C-alpha positions as CSV (number, residue, x, y, z in Angstrom):
1,M,-79.5,4.6,13.5
2,L,-80.8,8.1,14.0
3,V,-77.2,9.5,13.5
4,H,-76.8,7.6,10.3
5,R,-80.2,8.9,9.0
6,I,-79.2,12.4,9.8
7,R,-75.8,12.0,8.0
8,Y,-77.6,10.5,5.0
9,A,-80.2,13.3,5.0
10,T,-77.5,15.9,5.2
11,A,-75.5,14.5,2.4
12,A,-78.6,14.1,0.2
13,T,-79.6,17.7,0.9
14,A,-76.1,19.0,0.0
15,A,-76.2,17.0,-3.2
16,A,-79.6,18.3,-4.1
17,A,-78.4,21.9,-3.4
18,A,-75.4,21.4,-5.6
19,A,-77.6,20.0,-8.4
20,A,-79.9,23.0,-8.1
21,V,-77.0,25.3,-8.7
22,L,-75.3,23.3,-11.4
23,L,-78.3,22.2,-13.6
24,P,-79.6,25.6,-14.5
25,L,-76.1,26.4,-15.8
26,G,-76.1,23.2,-17.9
27,L,-73.4,21.7,-15.7
28,T,-73.2,18.3,-14.1
29,S,-70.8,17.6,-11.2
30,A,-68.4,16.1,-13.8
31,T,-68.4,19.1,-16.0
32,A,-68.0,21.4,-13.0
33,A,-64.9,19.4,-12.0
34,T,-63.6,19.9,-15.6
35,A,-64.3,23.6,-15.4
36,T,-62.4,23.8,-12.1
37,T,-59.4,21.9,-13.6
38,S,-59.4,24.2,-16.6
39,A,-59.4,27.3,-14.4
40,T,-56.5,25.9,-12.4
41,A,-54.6,25.2,-15.6
42,T,-55.3,28.7,-16.8
43,H,-54.0,30.1,-13.5
44,H,-50.8,28.1,-13.8
45,A,-50.3,29.2,-17.4
46,A,-50.6,32.9,-16.5
47,K,-48.3,35.2,-18.5
48,P,-45.3,36.6,-16.7
49,T,-44.9,40.2,-15.9
50,I,-42.6,41.9,-18.4
51,V,-40.3,44.4,-16.6
52,L,-38.5,46.8,-18.9
53,V,-35.3,48.6,-17.8
54,H,-34.0,51.5,-19.8
55,G,-30.4,52.4,-20.5
56,A,-28.1,55.3,-19.8
57,W,-29.0,58.8,-21.1
58,A,-32.6,57.7,-21.4
59,D,-35.8,57.2,-19.5
60,G,-38.9,54.9,-19.5
61,S,-40.4,56.5,-22.5
62,S,-37.8,54.6,-24.6
63,W,-40.1,51.6,-24.3
64,S,-43.3,53.2,-25.4
65,G,-43.6,51.2,-28.6
66,E,-43.0,47.9,-26.8
67,V,-45.3,48.7,-23.9
68,S,-48.4,49.3,-26.1
69,R,-47.7,46.1,-28.1
70,L,-47.1,43.9,-25.0
71,Q,-50.2,45.2,-23.3
72,H,-52.2,44.6,-26.5
73,D,-51.0,41.0,-26.4
74,G,-52.2,40.5,-22.8
75,Y,-49.0,41.0,-20.8
76,T,-48.7,42.9,-17.6
77,V,-45.9,45.4,-18.2
78,A,-43.8,47.5,-15.7
79,V,-41.2,50.0,-16.8
80,A,-38.8,50.0,-13.9
81,P,-37.0,53.2,-12.7
82,N,-33.3,53.3,-13.4
83,P,-31.6,56.1,-11.4
84,L,-28.4,56.1,-13.4
85,R,-26.3,56.8,-10.3
86,G,-24.0,53.8,-10.3
87,L,-24.1,50.1,-11.2
88,S,-24.4,48.7,-7.7
89,S,-26.9,51.3,-6.4
90,D,-29.0,51.0,-9.6
91,A,-29.0,47.3,-9.3
92,D,-30.0,47.5,-5.6
93,Y,-32.9,49.9,-6.5
94,L,-34.1,47.4,-9.2
95,R,-33.7,44.5,-6.9
96,D,-36.1,46.1,-4.3
97,Y,-38.5,47.0,-7.1
98,L,-38.7,43.4,-8.3
99,A,-39.3,42.2,-4.8
100,G,-42.7,43.9,-5.0
101,I,-43.8,41.9,-8.0
102,T,-45.5,38.5,-7.4
103,G,-45.3,35.6,-9.9
104,P,-42.9,35.0,-12.8
105,I,-41.0,37.8,-14.3
106,V,-39.3,38.3,-17.7
107,L,-36.6,41.0,-17.1
108,V,-35.6,43.1,-20.1
109,G,-32.6,45.5,-20.3
110,H,-31.5,47.9,-23.0
111,S,-27.9,49.1,-23.2
112,Y,-26.6,49.9,-19.7
113,G,-29.9,48.4,-18.4
114,G,-28.5,45.1,-19.4
115,A,-25.7,45.5,-16.8
116,V,-28.3,46.5,-14.2
117,I,-30.5,43.5,-14.8
118,T,-27.4,41.2,-14.7
119,N,-26.7,42.3,-11.2
120,A,-30.3,42.9,-9.9
121,A,-31.7,39.4,-10.8
122,T,-29.1,37.3,-9.1
123,G,-30.8,35.1,-6.5
124,N,-34.4,36.1,-7.6
125,A,-36.3,32.9,-8.2
126,N,-39.2,34.8,-9.8
127,V,-37.1,35.9,-12.8
128,K,-37.5,33.2,-15.4
129,A,-35.7,34.9,-18.3
130,L,-33.2,37.7,-18.9
131,V,-33.7,39.6,-22.2
132,Y,-30.9,41.9,-23.5
133,I,-31.6,44.4,-26.3
134,D,-28.4,46.0,-27.7
135,A,-27.1,45.6,-24.2
136,Y,-24.2,44.9,-21.9
137,L,-23.9,41.3,-20.5
138,P,-21.0,41.8,-18.0
139,D,-19.3,39.0,-16.1
140,A,-18.0,39.6,-12.6
141,D,-15.5,42.5,-12.3
142,Q,-16.1,43.8,-15.9
143,T,-17.2,47.4,-16.5
144,V,-19.5,49.0,-19.1
145,A,-16.6,51.2,-20.3
146,D,-14.4,48.1,-20.9
147,L,-17.2,46.2,-22.7
148,S,-18.0,49.0,-25.2
149,G,-14.8,48.3,-27.1
150,K,-12.3,50.4,-29.1
151,D,-14.7,50.8,-32.0
152,S,-17.5,52.3,-29.9
153,A,-18.6,55.9,-30.5
154,L,-17.9,56.4,-26.8
155,A,-14.3,55.0,-26.9
156,P,-12.7,58.5,-27.2
157,A,-14.0,59.3,-23.7
158,V,-11.4,56.9,-22.3
159,T,-8.7,59.4,-23.0
160,D,-10.7,62.6,-23.2
161,P,-14.2,62.5,-21.6
162,T,-15.0,66.0,-22.9
163,S,-14.8,64.7,-26.5
164,V,-17.9,62.7,-26.0
165,F,-19.6,64.1,-22.9
166,K,-20.6,67.4,-21.3
167,L,-19.6,67.0,-17.7
168,V,-21.7,68.5,-15.0
169,N,-21.3,68.6,-11.2
170,Y,-24.1,67.1,-9.1
171,P,-24.7,67.1,-5.3
172,G,-23.0,64.4,-3.3
173,A,-20.7,63.3,-6.1
174,P,-17.3,61.9,-5.1
175,A,-14.3,63.9,-6.1
176,G,-13.6,63.7,-9.8
177,V,-17.1,62.3,-10.6
178,Y,-19.6,64.1,-12.8
179,D,-22.9,63.6,-14.4
180,T,-22.5,63.0,-18.1
181,Y,-24.6,64.2,-21.1
182,V,-23.7,62.8,-24.5
183,L,-22.8,65.7,-26.9
184,P,-25.6,66.1,-29.5
185,D,-23.6,65.3,-32.6
186,V,-22.2,62.1,-30.9
187,F,-25.7,61.2,-29.8
188,V,-27.3,61.5,-33.2
189,R,-24.5,59.8,-35.0
190,G,-23.7,57.1,-32.4
191,F,-27.1,56.2,-30.9
192,A,-29.7,57.1,-33.4
193,G,-28.3,56.2,-36.8
194,D,-31.6,54.6,-38.1
195,L,-33.8,57.4,-36.8
196,P,-34.6,60.7,-38.6
197,P,-32.0,63.3,-37.6
198,A,-34.7,65.5,-36.0
199,T,-35.8,62.6,-33.8
200,G,-32.2,62.0,-32.8
201,A,-31.7,65.6,-31.9
202,Q,-34.9,65.6,-29.8
203,L,-33.7,62.6,-27.9
204,A,-30.3,64.2,-27.4
205,A,-31.9,67.3,-26.0
206,S,-34.1,65.3,-23.5
207,Q,-31.5,62.7,-22.3
208,S,-31.2,61.8,-18.7
209,P,-27.9,62.5,-17.0
210,T,-25.7,59.4,-16.1
211,S,-23.0,59.4,-13.5
212,L,-19.5,58.4,-14.4
213,I,-19.8,55.8,-11.7
214,A,-22.3,53.9,-13.8
215,L,-19.7,53.5,-16.6
216,G,-16.7,52.6,-14.5
217,E,-18.0,50.5,-11.6
218,H,-17.2,46.8,-11.6
219,S,-20.1,44.3,-12.1
220,G,-21.0,41.6,-9.5
221,P,-21.9,37.9,-9.9
222,P,-24.0,37.7,-13.1
223,A,-27.6,36.4,-13.0
224,W,-27.2,34.9,-16.5
225,K,-25.2,32.0,-14.9
226,T,-28.4,30.6,-13.4
227,I,-31.2,32.3,-15.5
228,P,-31.8,31.6,-19.2
229,S,-30.8,34.6,-21.3
230,W,-31.7,36.0,-24.7
231,D,-29.9,38.7,-26.7
232,L,-31.2,40.8,-29.6
233,I,-28.2,42.3,-31.4
234,G,-28.3,45.4,-33.5
235,T,-26.0,45.1,-36.5
236,K,-25.8,48.9,-37.0
237,D,-25.1,49.6,-33.3
238,K,-22.2,52.1,-32.9
239,I,-22.3,52.3,-29.1
240,I,-21.9,48.5,-28.5
241,P,-20.6,47.3,-31.9
242,E,-22.0,44.0,-33.1
243,A,-18.7,42.1,-32.5
244,Q,-18.8,43.2,-28.9
245,Q,-22.4,42.1,-28.4
246,V,-21.7,38.7,-30.0
247,A,-18.7,38.1,-27.8
248,M,-20.7,38.9,-24.6
249,A,-23.7,36.8,-25.7
250,E,-21.5,33.8,-26.5
251,H,-19.7,34.1,-23.2
252,A,-23.0,34.2,-21.3
253,G,-24.5,31.4,-23.3
254,A,-27.4,33.6,-24.5
255,R,-29.8,32.6,-27.3
256,T,-29.3,35.3,-29.9
257,Q,-31.0,37.0,-32.8
258,K,-29.8,39.9,-35.0
259,F,-31.7,42.8,-36.4
260,N,-30.7,45.6,-38.7
261,A,-30.9,48.4,-36.2
262,S,-28.9,51.1,-34.5
263,H,-28.4,51.3,-30.7
264,L,-31.9,52.7,-30.4
265,G,-33.6,49.7,-32.1
266,I,-36.1,49.8,-29.2
267,I,-37.4,53.0,-30.7
268,S,-36.9,52.4,-34.4
269,Q,-38.1,48.8,-34.5
270,P,-40.4,48.2,-31.5
271,G,-42.3,45.4,-33.3
272,T,-39.2,43.3,-33.7
273,V,-38.1,43.9,-30.1
274,T,-41.6,43.0,-28.8
275,S,-41.6,39.7,-30.8
276,F,-38.2,38.8,-29.4
277,I,-39.4,39.5,-25.8
278,E,-42.5,37.5,-26.3
279,K,-40.4,34.6,-27.7
280,A,-38.4,34.6,-24.5
281,A,-41.5,34.9,-22.4
282,C,-43.1,31.8,-24.0
283,A,-40.0,29.7,-24.0
284,E,-39.7,26.6,-21.7
285,G,-36.5,26.8,-19.7
């Protein structure tokens, strides 16, 4: 009997202590349970981390307009490094970077960055959506050079690289491989058609070098076969013409939207791009 009395007294004391904590807050045990359930639901509904991957001849500043808007809307944003050394090595770099992020990820790639995310996300269960912005969606064994198409402003490089690029040696490059810089007139005309010419010239002057390996290396198994994909297509794009983008999106089964933008729509229309990313982030499946 003494044991039972002690247990009863202990239980009663615990209940009284809980009431002493809850009642000043205007909570009963029932409302406290509801609050706990609500907190759990909020935790499960946490927004994904948005990881942005820039393209060739660019850097993370390309995403400045999207970063500020996404952060304003409550998203955690990471602008991933893209070394621009070669498709397989760039994808490996991104794969390791993504491994350091916990929770769901929406992975966004612009231009060549689309090819990188296609390779890096394969097998990563945390990546819930792939978002392509004026980007390459390669299938296995395809190259960025092949997918640009004959109407691309970069197409003349197939027969004469110097007509499009300034070629520069870099340490450790294989024989016949160079870093490429897009010639200023090609950059302004082909990449930045809906930006002021002075802005296009500034971007051309500050471009990041891209190894020829990145343009000619064959892609691996594509992540879009198992991860839902979204594609925002610029109708004024002269680097990856609209028809090329549509064909890739249809092949990959991506959900698409078009906008009246050049290849650098991420700079000229960050509001439209942000809305599209958030649409993918909020989608179910």
